[in-house]
N, C-alpha and C positions, 0 to 999 in steps of 0.2 A: 690516527691524527693525520690530517692532509699534509702533503709536502708544503714546504714554505714558498710557494708560488704566488704571484699576484699579477693578473692580467687586467690591463686597462678595460674599462666598461664598455667602450665603443666597439670592441671586438665582437660582441654578442649581435649587433646589428649587421655586421659584415658576414658573420657565419650564418645567420639566418637568410640573407640574400643568397649566399652560395647554396644552401640547402635547397631554396626554391628553383634555383637554376638546375640542380641535379634532378630534381623531380620532373620538371617541364621540358628538359632539353630532349628527352627521347621522343617527344611528340613531333618535333620537326622532322626526325628521321622517319617516323611513320607516314608522314605526308608525301613520301617520295613517289614518283611514278613508276608503276610496275614494268613498263615497257622501256628498256634500257638498252641504247645503242652500244654495240660493241666498241671498245676502245681500240684505236689503231695508232701506232707510233707515228708521230709527226702531225697527228691530226689536231684541230683546234678544240675537239670535244675534250672537256675536262672530265676525267673520271671521278665518280663519287664514292665515297666507302659504301653507302647504302646501295648504290647500283651494282657494286661488285660483291656484295655480301654473299649471294647465292651462286656466284660464278664457279666454274670448275676449278679445282685447285690448279691444274695446269695453265689455265688462262691468268690466274693470279700471279703464279710463278713467272710467267712471260712478262707480265706487266711489270713486276718488280725488277726483273732483269733488265728490261728495256730502260727504265728510269735509272737504274744504277749505271748503266752504259752511258746514258746521257751526262750524268754527273761526272763519270770518270773523265769525260772529254773536256769538262769544263776547266779553265786554267786555275792553277792554285793561287790562293789568295795570300797577300803579303800585308798583314794588318798593321804592320809598322809603318805603313805609307798611307793608311786610310784615314780620313777625318769626316766628321760630321759637322755640317754647318747650318744653323738657322739664320736666314736673312732677315733683316729689318723690312718692313712694309714699304719703306721709302726707296728700297733699292730697286733700280730700273735694270733691264735685261743688258743694255750697253755697258753700263758701269760695272755690272757683275762679271761680263765677260772680260773686261779689261783687267779687273782684279784678278780673276783666274789665270789669266795669262801672266800676270806679274808674279803670281805665286807658283807658276809651272804646274798648276793644278788641272787634272783631267776629270771631267764629270763622269762618275760610274752610274749615278741614278739621281733622280730628282722628283720630288713629289711636293707640290705646294711651295712653301717656303724653306723646306728641308732639302738639303743636297748632301750626297755622299761622294766625296772627292778622293781622287789618288794623287798623291803629291811625291816629290822628290825627297823633300826634307820636312817632316811632319811639325817638328817644334817651329821651325823658321816660318812655314806656311800658316800655322795657327797665330803666331805672333803678328804676322803682317795682315791677317784678316781682322784680328782684334784692333790692330792700329788703325784700320781703314774706317772704323766707325760705322761700317755697313751692315754688321752682323749683330744678332742677339748673342750668340756664342759659337764658339769653334772648339771641337774636343776630339781626342782620338777616337776611333772606332774600335774599342777593345772587343776581342772575341769573348763569347760566352760559351758555357758548357751547360749540359743538362744536370739537374739535380738528381743524384743517384738514387734510384728506387730499384732494388733487386727484382729479377724477373722470376724468382723462385716462387712457385705457385702458392706455397703455405706461408709466404712471409707476413701477409696480412692478418694470419692467424696467430702470430707470435706477439702477444701483448707485452711480453717482458721486454723485447727489443724496442718496442715503441715506448715503453715506460722510461727506459734509460736513455732514450734519444739517441740510439745507435746510428741510424741512418744519417742524422745531421753531423754526427762525428766523422763519419767515414769520408764525407766531402772535405773535410779539413786536413786529411792525412796525406802526406807524400808516400809513394810506394817504396817498399824496401826491397832491395835486390837480395840481400842475405836473409835466409829465414830465421825467424825467432822460433826456437824449439820450447814447447811446452810439454813437460812430462806429465802424463796422467797415470798416477800410481793408483791402479784399480782392478777391475776384472778383466782387462785386455781390450781388444777392439775388434770390431768387425771390419775386416780388411777389405771386404768385398761390397760394403755399402756404397750405393750409388751417390750419396751425397758427401762421401769422405774421400772420394777419389783425388789423388793429388795432395791431399792434406795429411798424410801419414809419413812419418820417418822411420825408414826400416834400419837405419844405422844405429844400433844400440838397443833395438827393441828386444825385450826378454820377458820370459816366463819364469818367475821365481818359484812356481808350484811344480811345474814339470822340468824345470832347468833346462830349457831350451829356447831358441830364437823365434818362437812361433806363439805370441801371447794371443791367441784367438779368444774372443769374448764368448764364454759359455753362459753368462747371466744376463747381459744387456746394459748393466749399470755403467761400465766404462765407455760404451759407445754413446749412451746418453750424455755423459759428461763431455766427451770429445765433441759431439755435435754442437752443444752449447758454445763451445769455444770456437771451433773452426770449421763447421760444416761448410762446404764450398757455397760462396755466395756469387749470384749472378750467373749460375749455370742453368737456369731454366728447369731445376729440379728441387723439389722438396722444400727445405728450410734455408734460412740464412743463418751463418754463424755469427757470433757477437764480434769476431775480429774482421768481418766484413772481407774486403779484398786485400787486406795485408798478407804479406807472405809469412803465415804462421803455420808450423807443421806440429803434429802431435806425435810424441814419442810414447808409445804404449809400453807399460810395465806392468805386468800381471802379477799380483800379490794374493788375490782372493781364489780359494778353490771353488769347485762347482757347488758347493754347499753355502758359499758366501762367508767362508772363514779365512781369516789371516792372522798375522801376529806382529809383534813388535820388531822382531828380527828381520823379517821379509821386508817390513816397511822401511826400517832403517837402512837395510842393504839397497833397497830401491831408491832411496833418496841420494846416497852416495853415488850409485851407479848413474843416476840422472845427471848429477854434477859432472862427473867424470866423462860423460858422453856429450857434453856441451848444452845441456839444458839451461835455459835463461830463466824459466818459470816452472815451478812444481805445483801441481794441483793435488791436493790430498782431501778427497771427499770421503773421509773415513775417520775414525777416532774411538776413544773409549775413556772412562773416567780415571784411569790410573796414571799418574806421572812415570815417565820412564827416562833415565838418564842416556840410554842408548839413542833414544828418539830425540832427545834434546841435543845430543852431540852430533847426531846426523843433520839436524836443522842447523846447528851453528857451523857445521862443515859447508852446508850450502851458503849460508849468509856470508861467511868469511870470504868466499869465492865469488860473491856478487850475485848469487842466484836468488830470486824472489820466490818464497814459500807461501801459498795460499791454503788455508784448511777451512773445512766446514765446521761450524760451531757444535753440531749435534742436534738431535730431534727429540729430546726427552723432555723439553720444557724446563729443564734444571740448569746447573752450573755448565759452563762451557768445557767441553771434552778436549783432551789432548789428541793430537798435537797442536790443536788451534789455540789452546791456553798457553803455549810455550811463548817465551820472548822470541822476537824476529819472525814471528808468523803473523800474516794478516788473517784474523779470525772473521769469518763471514756468517751473519745471521740471514734469515730468510724473510722476505717481504711479500705481500700479496698484491693483488690487482688494485686494491684500494689504498695502497701505500701505507698499509698498517704492518707491523711485525706479526708473522705467522704464530699461531697459538703454541705451536710444538717447538719452535726455535729456542735453543738454549741461549742463556743470558749470562752477563757478568762484565766486569770491567775490562775484560780482554777483548771484547767485541769491538772491532774497528769500523766495520761497515756492513750495510745490509744490501742484498740484491734479491731480484725476483726468485721465489722458491716455491710457488704454489701454481700448480697446473701449468707447467712450463712445458711447451711442445719442443720435442727434441728427436734426434735419430735413435732408432732401436735395432738391436741386433736381430730381431725377428719380425716376421710378417705382422703387420703391413709396412715395417720398416721405420714407422714414426709413431711416437707415443707421447702421452701427457704424463709428466712427472712432478712430484712435490718432494721437498726436503731441503735441508741446507746443503745436501750433497750436490744439488742441481743449482743452488744459489752460488756456490763457491766458483765455478768455472766462468760465471759472468765477470768476476773480480780477476780471475787468471787471464782472461781474454783482455781485460783493460790493462793488466800488467805488460802482456805481450805487446799490446799497441804502443804502450809507453817506450818499451824496449825497441820497438821497430823504429821509432822517432828519435829516440836518445839512447844509442846502444851502450854508452858508457854509464848509464844512470845505475846507481847502486840500489840495493833492496830498500834502504831508508827513504832515499829520494822518490823511488816508485811509490812507496807507501805514502808519502807525503802529498804527492800529486793525486793519488786516488782519495786521500782524505779529503783534500780541498775540492774534488770533483764529486762530492757527496751532497745531496739535497736534504736537510733535515727534516725527518718525518715524525719526530717526537717531541718532548720538551726542549726547549732552546739549548743548544749545545750538545756535547757528547752525553749519552746515557748508555745504561747496561743493555738495552734491548736492540737498538739499531746503531749503536756506536756513533759515528759522526753523520749518520744518515744514510740514505738509499743512493747507490751508485748512480751517476748521471754520467754517461760517457761523452755527452756533448761538452760537458764542463771540464772533463779530462782532456779532450782534444783541444779545447780553448787554451788551456795552459801550455800545451805543446806549441801551439802556434805563437804564443807570447802576446797575451792581450795587451792592449794600450792602458796605461796606468796613470791617471791624474794624482798628483800628491794630495794628502789631506789638508784640511783648512780652507778658509774662505779666500776670496780674492780673484778667482777665475784664472784663465791661462788657456793653453791650447796644447794639443797633442796629435800625433800622427798615427793612424790606424790602417788596417787592411780590410778589405771586405770579408764579412764573415766572422770577424773577432768579436769578442765579447768585451765590454767596458769594465774595468775594475775601479771601484770607487773606495777610497780608504779615508777614514775619519781620525781625527786625533782622540776623539772620546768615543765610547761605545753607545750607539744609538738605540733608543727605546723602540721596541718591536711591538707594534699593536696593529689593529685593523686599518689604521689611516696611513701607516709607513709608506706603502707604495705610492700613494697619491702625491707624494712630495717629489717625485722623480719623473722627468719627462725628457723625451729625446725629440728634437725639433729639426725639421729641415730648414734650409736657408730662408724659405718662404714662410716660415712659422708654423707649418703643419706638424701635428704631433704624431710620432709613429708608434705602432703597438709594440710593447716590449714586455719582458718578464724580468721581475726583480728576484734575485736570489740572495739569501743570507749565507755567507761562506765561512767555513772553519768552525771553531769552537766558541761558545759564548764566553765572553770576556770574564776572567777570573774575578770573583767577589761581586759581580753585577747579576742582576735579575732581568733576563730577556734583553740583553744588549749585545749588538755585534758592531765591530769596527770595520768590517770588509764587505762590500756588496758587489754583486756583478749584475750589469743591466745588459740583457741579451735582446737585441732586435729580433722581431718576428722573421723579417726578411733581411738578407744581406744588404749591407750599405753600398750605395753606389760609388765606384772609383771615380776619383776626381772631383767629388762633391764635398762641401763643408756642412757640418751638422752642429748643432749646440746641445749639450747636456745642461739642463736646469734643475737645481736642487731648490725647492722653494723654502723661503723663510718659515720658521716655525717647526722645523724638523727637531725633535726633542731628544736630548741625551738622557741616559739613565739618571744622571745627576740632577736633572731638571732644567739644566741649561738649554737654551734654544738658539737656532740659527737666526741671527738677527736680520740678515738680508739674503736675497736670493743668490745662489752661487751659480755662475754661468761659465761653461767650459767650451771653447771651440775644438771641434774634432775635423781634422782633414783627412779624408779616406784616399789612400794612394792604392796603386796597383802594382803588387810585387813584381809581376812579369814584366810591366812596362818599366818599372824601375831598373831592373837588371838590363833590359834592352838598351836603356840609355846611358849605361855606363860604358 
């Protein structure tokens, strides 16, 4: 069953236009002249990409270095003193110059009615310009950053990361200096893998089979799990790990022998060892049908000390295996690229969440060093990585709080509400990250009002009655600019279906396709006619004003 996502209809036209651009853009490059003049530093000749495509590598290196040197000699920018001004058509040159002098403003650049100014006091200058009546607007020139897309060559082959919206989440996270340790209790790890360099914690690494500190992977399974969690991201090599650029380290603990056999004792010992060595998350891509008190005690030992335990549900298509079936364990089912639950995934009331587990690309201990894997074993590490990300932003979060954030960060892919196959739904890392950023939350009920948000946050909408879910639900929600233009958004149903109701949710998230602009005001409109499961309807439109602030700018002004 498809995920509960609804996209506004007019997106189709935009995507079609972009597709045409992608098809026809290369034609322009094909028209370039074959005879290209050599680029010289300081010349007025502007180098073109097409013109230098076949140049000697040394020439390209020289060009890059020359341009780097030019940029190094440019003065540093102080964005706290820069403003953008759009002048009214009626403003003449003399009056503008007089106003600039009054504001102690220096013109950096001007094109048409738009000026970039450097001022001594940004807020005072903006206020003076607005008071003059000669400007359409005056606003800070906030710095922008690139939206992060890893340069790992196989990133675009990782359907699983795209499905869980990992890249969107990474841009919302603050870097963590102290590493989050994820213990992988498995077959060991390939210490020499190119994509795991700098991602392995040697402090506490242990081989429970050979009883030494060298848990080298003789099977490949543990290396596959580790790669999903924390393969180096942005290193121009191989794949990207789910943890992205966060400081997440893998603690390898080998409990399987070369035949793929392990036992309750080794696993229980490994869990306790992981806790004692400072692991904050433990991944258990293993299991069996028998209950074990020793295993339950080991899990309780971890839980009591604030450690998150994540386990694979099993691949038999039957009841959930242990340790996933134990209390205090996040049990993970496997989903496929079509957002259905994999046929082999074990099921039962213990399932909390699903994650990609079919044809997942990951690191391998053997040539060619990357492989495609299926199973709940490979689904669990996506959730372990999500737990590690949560701990990187909220170091004090306990296992139950982490589990709740993951639960709310799931997209329902089955019947409304929690079910025995996908739990609360398929993991969406962007929804997890949105909770860590603290999304703006308007109160339930009618009457309108206003809230303050930051760019990139998701708007949470709470209703006092569960809303009926049908094919028209998303058409009642609109996000509008100050000029009344509608923005493309995605509507999510959040959490568990309301007890005793059929197809009803009280909490929704509205996620803009693009980050909202700082300093701008938007309006959320919920149309009259939205129907509760009780049959009651919203009698009039609900309007909510949203002001978008810039967190960095707010800190600067304090």
